[in-house]
N, C-alpha and C positions, 0 to 999 in steps of 0.2 A: 720536605718542606712545602707548605701550601703557597701557591702563587696567587696574588690578588689581581683582579682585573682593574684597569685604570679607566674604564668607561665612565664611571661616576665622576671622576675628576675632569675628564674631557667635557662631559655634559655640563657640569657646573661652571666650567670656564666659558661656555657659550651663554648660559642662562644668567649667571650672576651680574654681568654688566647691564643687562636689560632690567633686572630687578632693581639694581642700584639706581639706574636712570629713572625708572618709574617712581621710585621712592623719593628721589630728589625733586622730580617734577611735581609730585604731589605736595611736598613741603613748600616749594616755591609758590605754587598755586594758592595754598592755604595762607601763606604770609601776604600774598598780593590781595587776597580777599579781606584779610584782617586790615591791611592798610586802607582799602576802600571803605570798609565799614567804619573805621576810625575817622576818615575824612567826612563821611556822611554824618557821623555824630557831631563832629566839629562844626559843620555847616548848620546842622539843626540847632545847635546851642547858640550860634551867632544869630540865627534868624529868630529864635525864641527870645533872646535878649532884645533884639530890635522890635519885636512885636510887643513885648511887655513895656518897653520904653515908649512906643507909640501909644499904647493904651493909657499909660500914666501921665506922660508929659504932653503927648499930642503930636510930637515931631520926632523924626529919626534922621540923624545925620549920616549920610552915606560914607563919608570919610571916617567917621567914628566906628561904624560897623566894619569897614575895611581894615582899620587898625586893630580892632579886636580879633578879626579873622586871621590876620597875619601873625598876631601873638599866639593864637591857638596853633597855627601851622608851624611855628618855630619850635614846638615841642618835638617835632621830627617823626618820621615814619621808618619802618623797618627796611623795605625794599624799594620804595618809591620816592620820587621827588615831586613836590607839588609845584605846578607852574600855572600861569594864566589865571590868576585870581580875579574874580569879578564879583562885585556887589552892586546891586541897583535898587533904588527906591523909587517907585512910581506910584504916587498916591498912597494907598494902603497896601500895595503889593510889594513885598520884599523878596528879592531873589539873590541867591549867592551860588557861585559855581567855581570849580577849579578843575584843572586837568592834572592827572597823575601820570608819571612816566617812570618806568623801571630804571633803577640804577645798578642792577646786578649784572654780572657777566652774561646771564641768560638773555637780558635785554639787548646787549651788544651783539649777541649771536642771532638776533632776529626773532626772539621769543616775545612777541607782543600780543596783547589782548586788546584790540581796538574797542570792543564793547565795554571794557572796564576803564577806558582812559579818561572819560569826562563824567564828573559828578555834578548834578544840578539839583537844587531844591528851592522851593519858594513857599511863602506863607502870606497870609493876608492879616493885617492888623484890623482890629475892629474900628469902625467909624464912630468916634466918640460923640459926634453931633447926633448921629442916628440913634445911638444908645441913649443919649439924653432925651431925645424926642420920644422914644419908646417909654422911658421911665416917667416922663412928664404926662404922656397920654394915659399910662397905667394909674398914675396918681390921681388924675382928673376922673377917671372911671371909678376908682375906689371912693373918691369923695362923693360922686353922684349916687353910688349905691348906699353909702352911709347916710346921705341926706334923705334918700327915699325910705330907708329903714326907719329913720327918726320920724319922718312924716307919717308913716303907717302906724 
């Protein structure tokens, strides 16, 4: 009868936990990045709403933007909790930010990624008065060109 060596089993017993840990760490990293990208998308959509509102109405209510932002955040994330929500409106500049923290057991074990913890984005709404001045100046210029063409 042929005897089999058990060296492959022993080597697999040492290697498989590392392969499993690396696979799980990669999955957690991908899910964290997904949550971060989803948060960035939520921030950008809130800022886009605020910018469009500023362009059409002329004013943006900071509390209204914060309410919309909280509504988007209530949809939830896979591995992260969103904390420290901030929305500010300073003239034409709209800024929104949030901090994400892991809620998985890996986070409790000290697996933190500080570079990924805060997401900030800002945009500037157009100055309606400036835009109207440019349109008015363009209209006056076109009228002058038309008058000169009619005079020639």
